[in-house]
C-alpha positions as CSV (number, residue, x, y, z in Angstrom):
1,M,-18.1,-28.8,-13.9
2,P,-20.3,-25.7,-13.8
3,A,-23.9,-26.4,-14.7
4,H,-23.7,-24.4,-17.9
5,C,-20.9,-26.6,-19.2
6,T,-22.5,-29.9,-18.3
7,P,-24.1,-31.7,-21.3
8,S,-27.7,-32.5,-21.0
9,E,-29.0,-36.0,-21.0
10,E,-30.3,-35.5,-24.5
11,D,-26.9,-34.4,-25.7
12,L,-25.2,-37.4,-24.0
13,A,-27.8,-39.7,-25.7
14,L,-27.0,-38.2,-29.1
15,V,-23.2,-38.7,-28.5
16,R,-23.8,-42.3,-27.4
17,E,-25.9,-42.9,-30.5
18,A,-23.3,-41.4,-32.8
19,L,-20.5,-43.5,-31.2
20,A,-22.6,-46.6,-31.6
21,E,-23.1,-45.8,-35.3
22,I,-19.3,-45.2,-35.8
23,D,-18.6,-48.5,-34.0
24,R,-21.1,-50.3,-36.3
25,L,-19.6,-48.7,-39.5
26,L,-16.1,-49.8,-38.4
27,D,-17.1,-53.3,-37.5
28,G,-15.0,-55.9,-39.3
29,L,-11.9,-53.7,-39.8
30,P,-8.6,-54.7,-38.2
31,N,-7.8,-52.9,-35.0
32,R,-5.0,-50.7,-36.4
33,V,-7.3,-49.5,-39.2
34,R,-10.0,-48.7,-36.7
35,H,-7.6,-47.0,-34.4
36,A,-6.1,-44.9,-37.2
37,F,-9.6,-43.8,-38.3
38,I,-10.6,-42.8,-34.7
39,L,-7.3,-40.9,-34.2
40,S,-8.0,-39.0,-37.4
41,R,-11.7,-38.3,-37.2
42,L,-12.4,-38.2,-33.5
43,E,-9.1,-37.0,-32.1
44,G,-8.2,-34.8,-35.0
45,L,-4.6,-36.0,-35.3
46,S,-2.7,-35.5,-38.5
47,Q,-1.6,-38.5,-40.6
48,S,2.0,-38.0,-39.6
49,A,1.1,-37.9,-35.9
50,I,-1.0,-41.0,-36.3
51,A,2.0,-42.8,-38.0
52,E,4.2,-41.8,-35.1
53,Q,1.7,-42.9,-32.5
54,L,1.0,-46.2,-34.1
55,G,4.7,-46.9,-35.1
56,V,3.9,-47.3,-38.8
57,S,4.8,-45.4,-42.0
58,L,2.9,-42.5,-43.3
59,A,2.0,-44.6,-46.4
60,T,0.5,-47.3,-44.1
61,V,-1.7,-44.6,-42.3
62,E,-2.8,-43.3,-45.7
63,R,-3.7,-46.8,-46.8
64,D,-5.5,-47.6,-43.5
65,L,-7.5,-44.4,-43.6
66,R,-8.5,-45.0,-47.2
67,R,-9.6,-48.6,-46.3
68,A,-11.6,-47.4,-43.3
69,F,-13.3,-44.7,-45.4
70,L,-14.3,-47.1,-48.2
71,H,-15.5,-49.6,-45.6
72,C,-17.7,-47.0,-44.0
73,L,-19.1,-45.9,-47.4
74,S,-19.9,-49.6,-48.1
75,A,-21.5,-50.1,-44.7
76,R,-23.6,-47.0,-45.0
77,S,-25.1,-48.2,-48.3
78,Q,-26.2,-51.5,-46.8
């Protein structure tokens, strides 16, 4: 990578810290719910694309994302 495109050590540390916080917030959720959340929020996939990738219905993805969101809100307030 060209030097101007390489993230600084500080940027990498911030990303690691953010990922650790996301992992903490999602702790305790089933794997599929965590995966759906990550695909939605970090990968930017649509709900229909997530449903296709995970092999579940759109309603299941909607339910999983709602569950993950509420879980994160609850974890943040603790």
